[in-house]
Backbone as ProteinMPNN parsed JSONL, in Angstrom:
{"seq_chain_A": "MEYFSLISVESNTVELHDLFIEPRYIGKGYGKELWDYAVNLARRLGFSRLVLTADPNAEAFYARQGAVRIGEKASPLRYDRALPVMEYILIA", "coords_chain_A": {"N_chain_A": [[-37.239, -17.402, 52.932], [-36.361, -20.714, 52.349], [-34.004, -22.997, 53.608], [-31.857, -25.223, 54.763], [-29.403, -27.253, 56.796], [-27.96, -30.353, 58.068], [-26.117, -32.183, 60.261], [-24.529, -35.13, 61.323], [-22.923, -37.305, 63.877], [-21.2, -40.146, 63.555], [-19.398, -42.613, 64.697], [-16.357, -41.994, 64.182], [-16.49, -40.04, 62.434], [-18.043, -37.298, 60.711], [-21.089, -36.651, 59.268], [-22.829, -35.232, 56.86], [-26.101, -34.844, 56.309], [-28.07, -33.309, 55.06], [-28.217, -30.728, 52.837], [-29.998, -28.533, 52.05], [-31.354, -26.063, 49.441], [-33.839, -24.104, 48.735], [-35.218, -24.115, 45.415], [-35.414, -21.598, 44.206], [-33.895, -20.067, 45.353], [-31.362, -20.817, 44.554], [-28.038, -20.505, 43.721], [-27.312, -18.057, 44.817], [-25.793, -18.037, 46.741], [-26.25, -19.029, 49.213], [-26.183, -21.747, 49.489], [-23.253, -22.251, 49.852], [-22.825, -20.67, 52.272], [-24.224, -22.498, 54.03], [-22.481, -24.616, 53.609], [-20.22, -23.92, 54.482], [-20.549, -23.184, 57.27], [-21.47, -25.816, 58.165], [-18.841, -27.308, 57.904], [-17.165, -25.607, 59.215], [-18.135, -25.852, 61.903], [-17.874, -28.752, 62.101], [-15.035, -28.874, 62.038], [-14.555, -27.251, 64.354], [-15.419, -29.054, 66.201], [-13.502, -31.095, 66.26], [-13.198, -32.854, 64.208], [-12.035, -34.642, 61.475], [-12.702, -35.348, 59.159], [-15.365, -35.081, 56.771], [-18.271, -36.701, 55.37], [-20.642, -37.354, 52.904], [-23.874, -37.782, 51.216], [-24.658, -37.077, 47.917], [-27.139, -35.557, 45.972], [-27.315, -36.367, 42.606], [-27.528, -34.091, 41.08], [-26.327, -32.017, 42.668], [-23.654, -32.607, 43.034], [-21.737, -31.197, 41.62], [-21.57, -28.94, 42.961], [-20.856, -29.707, 45.527], [-18.241, -30.541, 44.602], [-16.89, -28.162, 44.021], [-16.616, -27.182, 46.289], [-14.682, -28.656, 47.206], [-14.685, -31.289, 47.867], [-14.67, -34.731, 47.162], [-15.53, -37.53, 45.164], [-16.103, -40.598, 46.654], [-17.297, -43.01, 45.889], [-20.405, -44.662, 45.533], [-24.153, -44.957, 46.239], [-27.111, -46.607, 46.056], [-30.02, -44.845, 45.374], [-32.72, -44.439, 47.844], [-34.896, -43.903, 46.871], [-35.442, -44.456, 44.424], [-34.871, -47.008, 42.454], [-33.379, -47.035, 40.102], [-31.542, -45.25, 40.187], [-28.193, -43.852, 40.908], [-26.693, -42.574, 43.763], [-23.91, -40.295, 44.521], [-21.496, -40.861, 46.8], [-19.773, -38.738, 48.793], [-16.42, -37.196, 49.892], [-14.974, -34.968, 52.138], [-11.84, -33.483, 53.307], [-11.332, -32.378, 56.406], [-9.177, -31.134, 57.857], [-6.303, -29.429, 56.873]], "CA_chain_A": [[-36.471, -18.252, 52.56], [-36.237, -22.047, 52.919], [-32.684, -23.609, 53.556], [-31.328, -26.082, 56.105], [-28.287, -28.547, 56.69], [-27.991, -31.125, 59.326], [-24.911, -33.118, 60.382], [-24.694, -36.235, 62.401], [-21.681, -37.779, 64.101], [-21.392, -41.877, 63.41], [-18.256, -42.967, 65.056], [-15.332, -40.756, 64.222], [-17.056, -39.484, 61.097], [-18.958, -36.411, 60.58], [-21.946, -36.993, 57.968], [-23.635, -34.173, 56.137], [-27.206, -35.637, 55.76], [-28.925, -32.66, 54.279], [-27.978, -29.502, 52.871], [-31.118, -28.232, 51.062], [-31.676, -24.721, 49.193], [-35.173, -24.062, 47.651], [-34.675, -23.826, 43.897], [-35.637, -20.291, 43.691], [-32.427, -19.35, 46.105], [-30.011, -21.39, 44.144], [-26.856, -19.633, 43.011], [-27.443, -16.695, 45.583], [-24.678, -17.981, 47.988], [-26.922, -19.641, 50.599], [-25.687, -23.272, 49.854], [-22.13, -22.097, 50.278], [-22.931, -20.604, 53.541], [-24.699, -23.503, 54.652], [-21.587, -25.557, 53.647], [-19.164, -23.245, 55.369], [-21.117, -23.418, 58.594], [-21.136, -27.349, 58.588], [-17.634, -27.492, 57.816], [-16.529, -24.857, 60.516], [-18.699, -26.678, 62.985], [-17.33, -30.052, 62.136], [-13.378, -28.352, 62.601], [-14.553, -26.789, 65.868], [-15.634, -30.223, 67.219], [-12.367, -31.585, 66.372], [-13.368, -33.944, 63.239], [-11.189, -34.394, 60.262], [-13.459, -35.858, 57.761], [-16.933, -35.227, 56.516], [-18.793, -37.58, 54.569], [-22.013, -37.098, 52.387], [-24.304, -38.427, 49.831], [-25.188, -36.021, 47.323], [-28.121, -35.808, 44.915], [-26.453, -36.065, 41.419], [-27.709, -32.531, 40.584], [-25.698, -31.354, 43.513], [-22.514, -33.101, 42.876], [-20.707, -30.223, 40.958], [-21.552, -27.737, 43.796], [-19.83, -30.183, 46.431], [-16.811, -30.757, 43.975], [-16.6, -26.859, 43.971], [-16.447, -26.889, 47.832], [-13.448, -29.354, 47.494], [-15.163, -32.77, 48.058], [-14.479, -35.733, 45.924], [-16.536, -38.815, 44.904], [-15.397, -41.653, 46.891], [-18.094, -44.243, 45.626], [-21.984, -44.419, 45.122], [-24.999, -45.767, 46.682], [-28.517, -46.804, 45.439], [-31.121, -44.12, 46.159], [-33.691, -45.219, 48.502], [-36.302, -43.607, 46.377], [-35.459, -44.848, 42.853], [-34.175, -48.14, 42.274], [-32.449, -46.948, 38.755], [-30.619, -43.858, 40.5], [-27.136, -44.006, 41.991], [-26.289, -41.182, 44.527], [-22.61, -39.943, 44.785], [-20.969, -40.616, 48.114], [-18.328, -37.697, 48.657], [-15.688, -36.888, 51.117], [-14.157, -33.625, 52.257], [-10.919, -33.674, 54.359], [-11.439, -31.016, 57.141], [-7.774, -30.811, 58.158], [-5.238, -29.276, 55.801]], "C_chain_A": [[-36.418, -19.431, 53.258], [-34.895, -22.743, 52.653], [-32.299, -24.353, 54.896], [-30.131, -26.888, 55.668], [-28.328, -28.983, 57.875], [-26.647, -31.974, 59.068], [-25.268, -33.924, 61.531], [-23.022, -36.667, 62.643], [-21.778, -39.402, 64.231], [-19.742, -42.275, 63.635], [-17.233, -41.783, 65.129], [-15.516, -39.887, 63.019], [-18.04, -38.68, 61.25], [-19.566, -36.554, 59.26], [-22.928, -35.771, 57.754], [-24.815, -34.911, 55.757], [-28.053, -34.739, 54.812], [-28.336, -31.179, 53.976], [-28.973, -29.004, 51.695], [-31.361, -26.61, 50.844], [-33.267, -24.752, 48.3], [-34.855, -23.348, 46.382], [-34.528, -22.484, 43.721], [-34.482, -19.537, 44.484], [-31.351, -19.933, 45.613], [-29.265, -20.389, 43.525], [-26.908, -18.117, 43.536], [-26.297, -16.787, 46.645], [-25.023, -18.704, 49.13], [-26.252, -21.148, 50.839], [-24.227, -23.218, 50.381], [-22.06, -21.56, 51.68], [-23.161, -21.475, 54.575], [-23.482, -24.676, 54.667], [-20.528, -24.974, 54.408], [-19.424, -23.54, 56.808], [-20.962, -24.805, 58.922], [-19.852, -27.533, 58.524], [-16.867, -26.739, 59.144], [-16.933, -25.755, 61.647], [-17.791, -28.047, 63.333], [-15.685, -29.887, 62.787], [-13.599, -28.178, 64.058], [-14.748, -28.145, 66.731], [-14.568, -31.026, 67.094], [-12.252, -32.976, 65.432], [-12.265, -33.572, 62.195], [-11.431, -34.724, 59.179], [-14.828, -35.751, 57.892], [-17.275, -35.827, 55.345], [-20.299, -37.19, 54.082], [-22.338, -37.734, 51.108], [-24.956, -37.61, 49.253], [-26.456, -36.467, 46.228], [-27.275, -35.654, 43.69], [-26.48, -34.47, 40.723], [-26.913, -31.594, 41.581], [-24.108, -31.592, 43.694], [-21.349, -32.238, 42.69], [-20.683, -29.398, 41.962], [-20.559, -28.321, 44.984], [-18.197, -30.175, 46.011], [-16.278, -29.502, 44.02], [-16.231, -26.714, 45.296], [-14.855, -27.491, 48.112], [-13.938, -30.932, 48.087], [-14.843, -33.571, 46.937], [-15.063, -36.986, 46.214], [-15.499, -39.924, 45.516], [-16.075, -43.131, 46.793], [-19.891, -43.679, 45.312], [-22.867, -45.288, 46.021], [-26.456, -45.649, 46.314], [-29.409, -45.974, 46.021], [-32.314, -45.027, 46.684], [-35.175, -44.967, 48.042], [-36.712, -43.981, 45.077], [-34.329, -45.726, 42.715], [-33.071, -48.049, 41.165], [-31.726, -45.57, 39.12], [-29.638, -44.151, 41.367], [-26.868, -42.739, 42.525], [-24.698, -41.393, 44.827], [-22.084, -40.008, 46.406], [-19.591, -39.694, 48.029], [-17.561, -37.566, 50.037], [-14.99, -35.631, 51.129], [-13.287, -33.794, 53.563], [-10.802, -32.106, 55.251], [-10.007, -30.262, 57.646], [-6.765, -30.505, 57.117], [-3.902, -29.615, 56.09]], "O_chain_A": [[-36.416, -19.457, 54.489], [-34.655, -23.073, 51.491], [-32.541, -23.865, 56.0], [-29.862, -27.164, 54.498], [-28.67, -28.247, 58.8], [-26.221, -32.341, 57.973], [-26.027, -33.622, 62.452], [-22.108, -36.438, 61.85], [-22.52, -39.84, 65.11], [-18.961, -42.198, 62.687], [-17.268, -40.849, 65.93], [-14.659, -39.064, 62.697], [-19.015, -39.095, 61.875], [-18.883, -36.592, 58.237], [-23.762, -35.487, 58.613], [-24.642, -35.696, 54.825], [-28.682, -35.251, 53.885], [-28.001, -30.496, 54.944], [-28.658, -29.119, 50.51], [-31.542, -25.887, 51.824], [-33.538, -25.468, 47.336], [-34.34, -22.232, 46.3], [-33.543, -22.096, 43.093], [-34.217, -18.379, 44.162], [-30.28, -19.653, 46.151], [-29.786, -19.493, 42.86], [-26.612, -17.149, 42.836], [-25.917, -15.819, 47.303], [-24.183, -18.993, 49.982], [-25.9, -21.634, 51.914], [-23.902, -24.013, 51.262], [-21.146, -22.04, 52.35], [-22.634, -21.442, 55.687], [-23.464, -25.537, 55.547], [-19.882, -25.79, 55.066], [-18.569, -24.102, 57.493], [-20.332, -25.069, 59.946], [-19.584, -28.219, 59.511], [-16.105, -27.329, 59.91], [-16.073, -26.364, 62.284], [-17.217, -28.34, 64.381], [-15.218, -30.543, 63.718], [-12.969, -28.82, 64.898], [-14.249, -28.25, 67.852], [-14.586, -31.904, 67.957], [-11.521, -33.931, 65.695], [-11.727, -32.47, 62.089], [-10.687, -34.549, 58.214], [-15.465, -36.183, 58.853], [-16.666, -35.55, 54.312], [-21.083, -36.73, 54.913], [-21.581, -38.115, 50.215], [-25.953, -37.199, 49.847], [-26.597, -37.608, 45.789], [-26.454, -34.738, 43.743], [-25.618, -33.912, 40.043], [-26.858, -30.399, 41.291], [-23.416, -30.86, 44.4], [-20.277, -32.342, 43.284], [-19.565, -28.889, 42.041], [-19.622, -27.637, 45.396], [-17.231, -29.921, 46.73], [-15.048, -29.522, 44.068], [-15.299, -25.92, 45.423], [-14.04, -27.03, 48.911], [-13.166, -31.524, 48.841], [-14.755, -33.081, 45.811], [-15.103, -37.468, 47.346], [-14.376, -40.137, 45.061], [-15.659, -44.145, 47.355], [-20.33, -42.58, 44.974], [-22.374, -46.292, 46.536], [-26.955, -44.524, 46.289], [-29.702, -46.223, 47.19], [-32.759, -46.038, 46.142], [-36.224, -45.452, 48.467], [-37.85, -43.924, 44.61], [-33.144, -45.406, 42.808], [-32.06, -48.752, 41.186], [-31.368, -44.851, 38.187], [-29.902, -44.634, 42.469], [-26.807, -41.785, 41.75], [-24.26, -42.447, 45.287], [-22.38, -39.067, 47.141], [-18.601, -39.934, 47.338], [-18.088, -37.817, 51.12], [-14.419, -35.255, 50.105], [-13.759, -34.14, 54.646], [-10.328, -31.046, 54.841], [-9.854, -29.046, 57.771], [-6.382, -31.469, 56.453], [-3.033, -29.494, 55.227]]}, "name": "protein", "num_of_chains": 1, "seq": "MEYFSLISVESNTVELHDLFIEPRYIGKGYGKELWDYAVNLARRLGFSRLVLTADPNAEAFYARQGAVRIGEKASPLRYDRALPVMEYILIA"}
């Protein structure tokens, strides 16, 4: 099975850079497990905000987790594609 996630800290913000699930494993709960791991790690480290740039096809997944769109940025690979920038508040 191939899946991974990566977070980094820039200033006081935790940024989720990648959360990837091999397509044949989508819909089996692995994305949610990776999301929960990244969120819980960020909380344990004391951060209150997580931001990410989503693939447009994954925006609905992040929205179901509670992230909201706060903007967009141009894709570094396709000039005609905008990528959603999303935010998740870690402190309830």
